[in-house]
Z-matrix of the N, CA and C atoms (Angstrom, degrees):
N
C 1 1.616
C 2 1.519 1 109.28
N 3 1.367 2 116.93 1 -31.75
C 4 1.419 3 120.30 2 -179.05
C 5 1.529 4 112.13 3 -58.02
N 6 1.296 5 117.18 4 -39.03
C 7 1.416 6 119.29 5 178.81
C 8 1.538 7 111.90 6 -69.59
N 9 1.435 8 112.79 7 -41.58
C 10 1.401 9 118.35 8 172.78
C 11 1.639 10 114.92 9 -50.64
N 12 1.354 11 108.72 10 -46.23
C 13 1.435 12 115.63 11 178.92
C 14 1.493 13 116.06 12 -63.01
N 15 1.350 14 114.55 13 -38.38
C 16 1.507 15 120.46 14 176.01
C 17 1.539 16 109.51 15 -62.23
N 18 1.373 17 115.48 16 -37.78
C 19 1.420 18 121.55 17 179.83
C 20 1.490 19 113.65 18 -77.56
N 21 1.397 20 117.74 19 -0.66
C 22 1.434 21 125.93 20 179.18
C 23 1.558 22 111.85 21 61.32
N 24 1.297 23 116.37 22 33.07
C 25 1.525 24 119.53 23 173.13
C 26 1.552 25 106.57 24 -73.53
N 27 1.386 26 114.36 25 116.95
C 28 1.493 27 119.93 26 -170.18
C 29 1.540 28 116.94 27 -64.93
N 30 1.380 29 119.64 28 -25.01
C 31 1.465 30 121.31 29 179.92
C 32 1.446 31 108.61 30 -139.56
N 33 1.361 32 112.57 31 151.98
C 34 1.475 33 120.24 32 174.36
C 35 1.529 34 107.22 33 -139.95
N 36 1.361 35 116.04 34 127.42
C 37 1.526 36 122.35 35 176.42
C 38 1.419 37 108.52 36 -107.56
N 39 1.294 38 112.56 37 127.40
C 40 1.554 39 121.60 38 176.20
C 41 1.521 40 109.21 39 -108.81
N 42 1.289 41 114.23 40 130.64
C 43 1.495 42 118.61 41 171.04
C 44 1.561 43 106.30 42 -106.36
N 45 1.335 44 112.32 43 123.53
C 46 1.416 45 121.55 44 -179.03
C 47 1.446 46 115.50 45 -111.23
N 48 1.390 47 123.65 46 133.36
C 49 1.376 48 125.25 47 -179.49
C 50 1.525 49 111.35 48 -113.57
N 51 1.362 50 115.43 49 132.15
C 52 1.494 51 120.20 50 176.66
C 53 1.554 52 105.22 51 -131.28
N 54 1.268 53 112.67 52 94.29
C 55 1.530 54 120.69 53 -172.05
C 56 1.459 55 108.30 54 63.88
N 57 1.330 56 119.33 55 -120.86
C 58 1.423 57 123.25 56 -177.09
C 59 1.577 58 114.33 57 -89.23
N 60 1.294 59 112.76 58 -9.38
C 61 1.456 60 123.49 59 -178.86
C 62 1.528 61 115.18 60 -89.25
N 63 1.299 62 120.95 61 142.89
C 64 1.398 63 121.01 62 171.89
C 65 1.507 64 113.88 63 -132.79
N 66 1.322 65 114.32 64 157.49
C 67 1.414 66 120.13 65 178.00
C 68 1.497 67 110.84 66 -135.73
N 69 1.349 68 117.00 67 159.38
C 70 1.412 69 122.33 68 178.61
C 71 1.537 70 108.12 69 -116.92
N 72 1.335 71 118.51 70 136.33
C 73 1.391 72 120.17 71 174.58
C 74 1.544 73 109.96 72 -129.04
N 75 1.324 74 115.18 73 118.31
C 76 1.474 75 117.88 74 179.66
C 77 1.580 76 108.05 75 -99.31
N 78 1.341 77 110.59 76 130.98
C 79 1.475 78 118.33 77 -178.88
C 80 1.502 79 105.39 78 -117.33
N 81 1.302 80 120.87 79 146.28
C 82 1.433 81 127.28 80 176.97
C 83 1.545 82 109.23 81 -124.36
N 84 1.343 83 111.59 82 141.98
C 85 1.442 84 115.90 83 179.57
C 86 1.533 85 113.62 84 -71.45
N 87 1.383 86 114.55 85 126.95
C 88 1.460 87 121.04 86 177.50
C 89 1.457 88 109.96 87 -127.12
N 90 1.338 89 118.31 88 99.08
C 91 1.425 90 122.51 89 -171.79
C 92 1.476 91 107.00 90 75.53
N 93 1.373 92 114.79 91 -121.92
C 94 1.446 93 122.30 92 -177.58
C 95 1.470 94 114.83 93 -100.69
N 96 1.408 95 119.03 94 2.84
C 97 1.404 96 117.27 95 -180.00
C 98 1.554 97 111.31 96 -141.20
N 99 1.245 98 115.41 97 171.71
C 100 1.508 99 119.51 98 -177.55
C 101 1.553 100 111.83 99 -95.13
N 102 1.317 101 116.39 100 144.41
C 103 1.487 102 121.83 101 173.45
C 104 1.481 103 103.82 102 -126.05
N 105 1.364 104 112.34 103 149.35
C 106 1.497 105 121.52 104 -178.45
C 107 1.514 106 109.60 105 -68.55
N 108 1.250 107 123.42 106 126.15
C 109 1.438 108 125.15 107 -172.73
C 110 1.557 109 106.43 108 -110.72
N 111 1.307 110 123.12 109 -36.57
C 112 1.400 111 122.86 110 179.45
C 113 1.542 112 111.72 111 -158.44
N 114 1.321 113 116.21 112 147.68
C 115 1.478 114 121.52 113 178.84
C 116 1.450 115 111.35 114 -135.29
N 117 1.355 116 119.21 115 140.77
C 118 1.502 117 120.08 116 175.00
C 119 1.546 118 103.34 117 -143.94
N 120 1.415 119 109.24 118 136.89
C 121 1.439 120 119.95 119 -179.99
C 122 1.523 121 102.23 120 -101.55
N 123 1.412 122 113.88 121 172.38
C 124 1.433 123 119.08 122 177.27
C 125 1.543 124 110.06 123 -56.21
N 126 1.326 125 114.42 124 134.80
C 127 1.449 126 122.70 125 -177.34
C 128 1.485 127 113.00 126 93.70
N 129 1.266 128 118.84 127 -15.48
C 130 1.506 129 127.53 128 172.53
C 131 1.525 130 110.27 129 -98.76
N 132 1.360 131 114.21 130 158.75
C 133 1.462 132 118.89 131 178.57
C 134 1.524 133 109.06 132 -115.26
N 135 1.288 134 112.30 133 123.80
C 136 1.552 135 118.56 134 170.52
C 137 1.533 136 107.10 135 -87.21
N 138 1.326 137 113.77 136 118.72
C 139 1.463 138 120.02 137 -177.48
C 140 1.515 139 105.93 138 -120.67
N 141 1.273 140 114.98 139 132.07
C 142 1.511 141 122.60 140 -179.02
C 143 1.476 142 110.48 141 -133.49
N 144 1.344 143 113.85 142 149.76
C 145 1.547 144 118.94 143 173.94
C 146 1.450 145 109.20 144 -115.12
N 147 1.317 146 120.57 145 -14.68
C 148 1.468 147 116.28 146 175.72
C 149 1.553 148 110.02 147 -128.38
N 150 1.198 149 122.92 148 143.23
C 151 1.423 150 127.88 149 6.14
C 152 1.545 151 112.88 150 -75.43
N 153 1.270 152 117.11 151 -12.89
C 154 1.510 153 121.98 152 177.56
C 155 1.476 154 107.45 153 -151.34
N 156 1.292 155 118.46 154 162.13
C 157 1.474 156 121.95 155 178.00
C 158 1.472 157 112.27 156 -73.36
N 159 1.358 158 114.10 157 126.69
C 160 1.516 159 115.78 158 -174.76
C 161 1.544 160 104.32 159 -156.19
N 162 1.268 161 121.85 160 147.92
C 163 1.452 162 128.27 161 169.78
C 164 1.556 163 111.20 162 -146.27
N 165 1.324 164 112.97 163 139.48
C 166 1.409 165 118.67 164 176.69
C 167 1.547 166 111.23 165 -153.42
N 168 1.345 167 116.15 166 146.02
C 169 1.462 168 124.57 167 168.51
C 170 1.492 169 105.81 168 -95.22
N 171 1.354 170 117.18 169 122.94
C 172 1.520 171 118.94 170 -173.53
C 173 1.560 172 106.47 171 -71.48
N 174 1.369 173 117.70 172 -12.23
C 175 1.462 174 116.90 173 176.90
C 176 1.568 175 113.83 174 -71.56
N 177 1.374 176 115.80 175 -11.93
C 178 1.502 177 117.47 176 178.61
C 179 1.589 178 110.36 177 -88.57
N 180 1.337 179 120.64 178 -4.91
C 181 1.387 180 125.57 179 178.07
C 182 1.482 181 111.94 180 -72.66
N 183 1.322 182 120.08 181 141.29
C 184 1.421 183 122.58 182 178.40
C 185 1.484 184 107.40 183 -118.72
């Protein structure tokens, strides 16, 4: 993520897996580093409007 921040990439989406469960963590660039902007665990929906409209339940990932 540090290299993404240096390249000024405005958003970074991480998919994390814990056993059979997954979560999504959206980070946005704030100055020279990323801050967590939104989190969704399986059964929840991560909805974003920037950089484009998008929604997903991480429980649907395989």
